[in-house]
N, C-alpha and C positions, 0 to 999 in steps of 0.2 A: 440494405446490402448483406448479405449471407454469409457463411464463411462454406466452403463447399466439400459436402463429406465424402468425395470421391477423391480427393486428396489429403485425408484426416484419419488419421488411425489414433487408437487408444495408446499409451504410453506404458502399458502393463508392464512391458521388458523395452520399448525401443528409445524411450529417452536417454538411460541410462544402463539400460542391459550389456550395449556394446563395451561400454567402459568399464562395468563390471566384470565382464567376461574375461576381457584380457589381462586382467590380476595385476594390471600395472599398477605402482606405488606412485599416488600424488604428492607434491610436496608443496608446503605453503606455499600460497601464491604471494608472489612479488612484480612488479612491474616490469616488464624487460623493454630493452633499448628500441627492439623492433617494434613493439607495441606502441610506444611514442612516437615514433616515426611514421607509422601507418596513419595515427590520428594525423600529426602535422601534414602529412602529404596531404590528406583530404580536405583542411582545414585550408590550403591556397584556394582552393577553388570559390569560397562566396565572394573574392574580389577580381575573381575572371567571368568578363562578361559570357566566354564562351563556353563556361562549364557551370551554369548557375545551380547550384543544387536544391532550386526551391521551383517553384511555378504557382501561376495564376494566368487568369483569362481578364484582360481589362479592356470594355470600349470592342469588343470583340476580336480580338488579336492576344495573342501567347505574350508570355512575359520575354521569355526566350529572344522574340521579335522586336519587342517596344525597349526593353534595356539596353538594348546595344546604344541607343542615343543618349539614356541616362547616365552613362558611365561617365560622361565630359565635366570639368567645372563650369558652371557653379551647379548643376543638378545632381552631383554626387559629393557627400562629405560623409568625413571618415574621422572618428574620435577612438582613443585608445583609455584606458583607466585600470590602476591597480587596484582589485578589489580588496586583497591580502595577498598573504604570503604565498599562496597556491592558486590562486584566480584572478585572469585578467581579461576585460569585459573591451569588446572591440563593436562598435556601433557604425555605422554605417546608414546613409539615409541616402536615398534616391528619389528625385522630386520630378514627377511628369510637368515638363514647362506649359503643356496646352492646357490641362484640367486643374492643377494645383497638387493632385494627389501624391503625398509622402508617403514613402514605402522606407520604414524603419527596421533594419536588420540589427538585433542584439545578439550577439554571440559571446558567451564565456568559456574561456580556454583556460585547462586545468593542466597545470605542471606537475603534480605527483600521481596521478593519473590520466592513462589514455583516453580521457574522456571530455565531449566539447558538448556543449548545449546552446540551443538555437530558437529565438521567438522574433515572429515579425510583427509589426505595427502599422495598420493602413490609416493614414490620416488624409480629411480632405482640410486643404489649406487653402482651397478656392472659396469663391463668394457665391457659388451655386450647384447644386446638386452634381455626384460626379456620374459617370455611366457606371453601366454594371461593372460590378467587381463580382469573379466567380471562380470556381474550382481552384480555391487559394490550399496549396500544398505547401506548407513551409519545409518540408521533404521531398523530397524529389531527386532522388539520386539513385546512380549504377553501380552496383556491387561486381568485381570481377570473381568468377568461379574458375580456379584454376583448372580443375578435373571434370567439370561440367556437372557436378552434383552439387546442387543445396537443399540443406535440410532446414527448415522451421522448427524451431523448438516453441512452444507457448504454453499457456496452462487456459483451462476453463477459469471464467471468472466464478462469481458468487451466482448459484441456484438455489440456495437453501437447501441443498441434499448433501449426501455423504459425497458426492463426486467433487464438490468445491475445490477449486485449486489443483484440478486434476492435470500432470504434465500432459501435453499432446507434441504429437509430432507430425510433420507434413513433408514429404521431399518433391520439390517443386517442380512440374513437369512445364517443358519449354512448351509454349503458346497456351497454358491453361492457369492463370494468372489466381492468386489466393487471395480473396477481400475478407477481413476480419471488422467486425465492429460491436458494439455494444448493445446491449435492450434499454430499449425505455427512455434513455438520455441518461440514466446515471451511467458511472465511467467505469467499473469495473464489474456491472451485473451481465451473465453470460461469458465472458471474454474478457479474458486479463489484458488489461493495454500495456505489456511487457512482453518483448520478444527478442530470440535468439537466433538469429541468422547464421549458421556452419557451413562455411566452404572449404572442405577439406578440414588441413590444419590451421585455419586462423577462421576468422569470424567474427561479427559485430551485434553488441546487444544496441537495440533500438529502441526508445521508450517514448509513449506519447502521452504528454502531461495536460490530460484536459478532462476538468470535471464536468463536461457534458457528452454529446453523440459524436464521437471521435468514429475515424474509419481508417483502415492501412492496406494497401493492397500490396503485395509481393509477384511481381511479374519474373517469371524467367524465360528471358527471350534467345532468341539466336545470337548465336558469336559469344557464349557463353559469360552472360552478365545476368543479375537480376536487379531490375527495377525496382526499387521501393518508392511508393509515395504515402504521405500521411498527414493527415489536419482533420478540423472539425468537416464533419461529413457533408454539409450543406452549408453554400456560401454562394448566395446569386443575390446580389444587392447593388444597390447607390448608398451612397454616404451623404448625408447631410452637410453643410458647411461647419467646420469645425468638429465633426462627429469623428470620434477612431473607434476601431476594433486592434482585436488580438488575434494571432494564432497559439494554438495549442502548442506548448514549450516541447521541442525534439531533445533526446538525448541519444548523443551513441559512444559506446564505450568499446575502443578495439581491442582485439585480443587475438594473441597466438595458444596454439594448445588445443584441450578437449572443451567440451559444453562444464564440466563440475570447476576446472581451473577458472572460465570465464564468469560463472554465479559468482565464485567466492571475491574476484576481485570486484563485480558487481557490489555484493555486500559489503565489502571495505569502504567502495565509495561511500556507498550511501551511509554508513555511519561516519566517516569523516565529514561528509557535506551537506548531509542531507534531512537527517533524522535530528527531530527538533531538540533543542538544548534549554530547556526553561530554569532560568537562574545561571545560566552558561556551563553546565553538566548534561552529559547525557541521561536519559530517565533511567533508574535502578528498576530493575524486577520488582514487580507490585504485587500486592495479596488485597484484592477489593471484594470483599463479601459485599453481597448484594440481598435483599428480602423482600423483592417485588414480585417472587411467585409464591410467596407467603401471604400477602396482601393483593390479591390482583390487580399484579403490578405495584403502585403505589397508592389505588383508590381509595385504599381501606386503612391505610398506613397513617399513624400519628406521632406527635414528638415524643411521646412516652414508647409507643414501640420502638422507634428509630433507638432512643437512648438505650432502652432495655438490651436490644441486640448487641450494638456496641460492646456495652458491660462485659455482657455474655460472653464474647470472644475473649477478652482479656480476662474476665475468671478462669477460664478453660487455659488460658496462657497459652492462647494461639494469635500470634502476632500478626496485627493487620496492620495495612499501610494508610489505606483510605478506607470510608463507609461509603458505600454507595447508595445514591436514592436515585430510582428509575422514575418511570413516566407515571403521571397521576398525582402529583403534591400539588397541583395549582386545581382552580375550580373546574371541575369536570362533570360532574353529576357522576361519578362513579364509572364513568367512561375515559378510560385515557386517553382516546382519539381524539376525543374532543379539543382539539390545541388549538390556540389562540388568543389565551388570555394569561398573558404572562406576568401573574401575581400568585402569591401564596395564598392557597386555602386555609381565612385564618380560622376555619372551624375546627379544623385538624389539626393545624399549625400556628396557635393564638399567638405566638411569639413570634412567628416567622419560622422559615429553617434554621436563623441564626440560633436559638436555641438547640439546638442539635448540633449545630457547628461548633460552638462555644463550648461545649461538651466534649465534644470529638476531639479540639485541640487542646482542652485541658488533659485527656488523656494520649496526647503524642499522634493522635489520629487523624488524617485529613479527610474531607469531602467531595464526591463526584455526585454532581446532579446534571438530570437528564434536560434536554430542552430538545424541541424540535419547533423552531419559530419559520420555516419556510412552509409548513403544510397548516391550511388553515379551517376549523369547522365554523358550519353556520351555529349561530346563537354565541356567540364569542367575542370579543372585544374590537380585533380586528377586521372580524367579519361584519359584525355590525356597523363600523366605522368607517370602514376603508375597502368595503366590498368592489366599488367600483373605480377606484383608483390605485388603489395599489395591488391587486389581485387580479391574478391571470385566472380566467373561466370561473373566478369565486372560491377558488382553493390555493392558488400557489402565490406566495408570498413574492412579488417580483422584486428582487433584489437588485434588478438593473433598472429601478427608479431610484432617481436619487434621494427623494423624500424617504420611502421606504427603508432605504438600505440607512441614512440615519437618524431613523426611529429605531430602528433596530439596534444598529450597532450602542446607540446610547443607552435604550430602557434595558438592554439584556446585561450590556456593561454594568451599569448601576447595579440590576439585581446582585450581580455577582460580587460586589462590595458588599451590599449592605447584607447577603446571606451569609456572608465568609467561605464562600463557595472556591475549594483550591484546583477544581479539574472540572474544566467545561468539557459535556459530551452533548454532541449535536447527533442526533437523527433525522432521516429524510426517509420517510416511508411512502414516498410516490414518485412515478413515473414521470418526470416534468415534460419531456418531449411533445407531448400532442398541446399542453399549456403553452410552451416557446412557440410551435408551428402555427398554431391556430390564430395566433398574436400577429402574424407574420403577412405582411401585403405582398404580391406579389412578384414586386420589383424590390421587395425588404426580407427575401428567405436567408434566416441564420441571424436576424441582429437581435432578435430577443435573447434567444440562447447564449448570443455573443456576450450580450451586456451583463447578462443575468450572473454568467460565470466569472467575470470581472468582480461583478458587485460582490460574489461569494467570497472570493478570495481576499477583496478588500476588507471586507467583514472582520475574517480571519485575522487578517494583518492588524486591525484596530484593536483586537482584544487582546493578541499578543503584543501589541506597543504598550498598551495600558496595564498590561499583567504580564510582565516579562518571565516573572516566576512560574508560571501557571502552565501545563499543559493540556490539551484538547485531545478530546477521542472521537475519530471518526466512526459513527457506525453505519447509516444509511440501510436499514433492515440488514444489518449484521452484513457489511462489506462490499455494499452495491459504489460505493464514492471512495478508491484508493486509489487514485491515479496518482503521478508524482508531483504534482502541484498540491494535492491533498496531504500527503505523506510529508510533504517538507514541512508542514504546519502543524500535525497531529501525530498519534498513533492510532491503530486499530484494537483496541481493548476487547471487542469481541468480532473476531474477524468473521464471522457466517453466526446468522440464526439457528443452521443447524447444529446444536448442542448435544453435550453428554454422550452419546453414542459412540463406543470407543475405537471401532474401525474407522468408522468417519472421521473423528477426530485425528486417528493416526494420518490420513492421507491428506489431509487438511493441513499437517505440520509439514509431512513431506513434500509438499508441491508448492506452499507458501514460504518456507524457511529457504527456496533458491533465491526470492526476491526481497525479502522484508527482513531485516533482524532482528523486530520490535512486533510483536501481536499478542494477545491474550484469547481465551475464550474460557467456558462456564464449566464448574466442578460440582457435582451432585453428589455422588455415590462415594460411600466410606470404604472403598475395595481399592487394593494396589494397582491391581489392573487396568479400570478405568481411571482411577486417580493420575497414573503416569501417562494412558494414553493422551489426556488433558493436558500435561503439564508444557510450559511455555511461558515465554518472559511474563505477561500478565495474566495471573490466576484469577478466578471470579468465583470465590466456594458460594455456591448456594444450599448451604445447608441450615436445616430448622433447629438452631440452637435452643429455640424452647424447650425442646425436649431434654431431660437431663439423663436419658438412660444411651444417649450415643456411645458409643465408642469414641471416645476422647483420647485415651493413650493412643489409637491408630491414630487419629487425626493431627494429635500433636507430632506422631513420628513419619508421616506422610510431609505435613507440612514443613518440618525441620529440613527432611529429606529435600524438598523444591527448594527450600531458601540457601539450602549449602549448594546445588549442582545450579542454580538458575543463572547465575553471572556467566555460564559458560554457552548460553543460546544468544549471546552477541559475538560470538566467535565464528571460525570458518565453519561451514557446513558440507557434509559429505553424505550422501545417500548411501547406504551398504548394502540394499536390496533394490531389485525393481520396484517400482511403483506396483501395489495390486489392493484389492478390494476383497479379495476372496479368503475366505474364512479358512482354509486349508495353507495359506502362505504366510511366512514370517514376514514381519518387516522390521528393518533397522537403519538407523542414520548414527552417526556422529559429529558432534559437535567439538571442534579444537580451535583453542587459543594458545598458538606457538609463543607468542611475545611472552607469557609466564609459563609457559610451560604444563597446561593442565588442559582437560578436555572431558568428555564425558561420550559413552555410548548408550543408546536406551534401543532394546530388542523386544521384538512382542511375538511372543508363542500365541497365534490364535487359536481357538475351539476346534478349527480341522486339523491341526495340524498335527502329523505322527512321528516327528522328529523331535526330540526330547533335546536335542543342545546341536549347534551349529556354529562354523567357523566364520569371522567375519574381518577380512582384510582391515585393518586399520589404516589412513591416509594423512599423510600432510605432518607426519612425526618426523623426528631427528634419527635417522637412522644409527646414529654413531652413540646414541645417548641409551641412559638406561631408564626405564619408567616403572614406577611403584602402580600396580593396579588393583583396587578394589570393586567387588562387588557388596553394594551398599546394604544387603540383605545377608551375606554371608560375614562382612566386615573382617574377614582376614586378608590382609595384603602380599602378592606377590610381586616381583620383580622382573621384569620381561624386558629385554632391548628391543628400543623400536623399529631395529631392521625384524627382526623377528612378526613383532606385532603387522607391521606392513605384509611381509612376506608368508611367512606361516597363518599368520590370523589370529584372533583372539577366539578361544570357542567359548561359546554361551550357554548354559544349561538351563532350560527350565522346566520345573519338574511339572508343575501343574500347566492345564491348558482349560482357558485361555491363561497367560500370565506373562508378567511384564518383567525383565531386569533393566537395573541403571548400574553400569558401570563406570568408575571414574578412574582417571588416571592423573599423573605428574611426573614431572621430571626429575630425577633423585638423583641422577650424574651421567 
């Protein structure tokens, strides 16, 4: 299924242009009673047989017809469990008395946000194969459109281009459904699985959490309503006795107001309930230098080179949090793509990676190590020993196979401990969809993908349980598997494999910051404009510190600047210009932390911009307060009222082109 370009426009000015043009000052988002009421009103539906917000077809009959008889005892059972102070889990199980199919709905209701999530499980509790189960949609709901106009805001996924994460809009036309899906089976390749459906002054964020091939359809129907359906794209299968599958996680966040307010409610919910907390704490902004580009990935690196470069950063007084060892530390014959033997190459690392990690730990530095267990090359241990039983198509390690899952969990888990690894980085440089679907019989379509996804999540859960202080980095060719289920377990330290080029990096931050409060990218140039274009919570320096003639004074200045402002990247996000990759356009955004009264503005004057100065109306401030505002290059603070910053704007002057400005502010009274 493909998205229809007839209903799609680039968001150069569309996504935020109307908001920006209005000049209205936005307040810091707080949850309103109306938003909670909207959520609670929808929540009554899952237990109402007449208004099921999900659908499937079983034995040729739609669920709306079948389940009318499943709502009576003993075919229906419900339980409620308090998960914590803000989350309550409601579980309802319906059973088909004829075949023994159990349909389990698990809903988590949030009391501090207008958010609700839902996952379904289908289990064959009978003694023989079930009839065909198909067209499973864990979300099948209708949303009222008061004024008849429904606008879908969404983003490109990863394509390894400057357009990655580009904001998009589609005004939904009656009778012309818009279907969106990912490419190749990786969840955020091509299209980002996070959506914002705006209907007048209210709307709903809808997110599909599925590390596989999902699909979502938005159908503006007659009668001023939009029907939204979403789920695993292909399910057409029978279940064996005792077998169970699950659906994608569906999250809905209800909002009133504009799109920017909605996105900041989402960011706050992500921080409060989703971003991993290794050791019980949110991950801090981190600097994680890597030398893979110096050593053909890591295929030519050795123990001495890694220790040397760690020491060089510290000698130059550039504080680093992690040392990053990328692909190629295993036996691979000089080709990092030859994955499948997950042992340390003792020729280059005779004492294992442990010698490097022990040295780093003594210096106060942690270690990141790259793995890619799912893709297997010929001539490796996995290929030679398990080609016929664990591999799909002789290439993809089948995480839906219990024996393969057990092996990878135990082997990689043991390696993490033995080598002193502090952060586990998992790559995924393969489109799995053809391997999944080629393994399915005609009456089992979608089963391999479903079990694979379940195994993948179980693998990461096992690692996190074993190493509760360890953060996981999701790569997948840079950003191809960043669905919500994955983001609950990891962060994307390399948001895209399109790196370094400044305008593309500006565009990546602009689009991705709407959805994720924590992500990273690479730095290679010792240049303020390029460095600032790449700044985000995760900073990956790729400088060649073997060279003694670099401008280390400038490096210390830029990295020190980043450290001083980086905590603001976890604040609310306000785009201050429309999205554009045009060399003649300015781009600017603001991150604001109202709880501490601090924030920052980043502005970029590109090489074709004629104007040397531009005013930007800030958002989310306290109009009655006074703020101390400082351009980090000028260093001289001025005091301005919050009212003036939001109504008259902050005038930013950048004399050089291209050039970048960083302005910080803090509330003083």
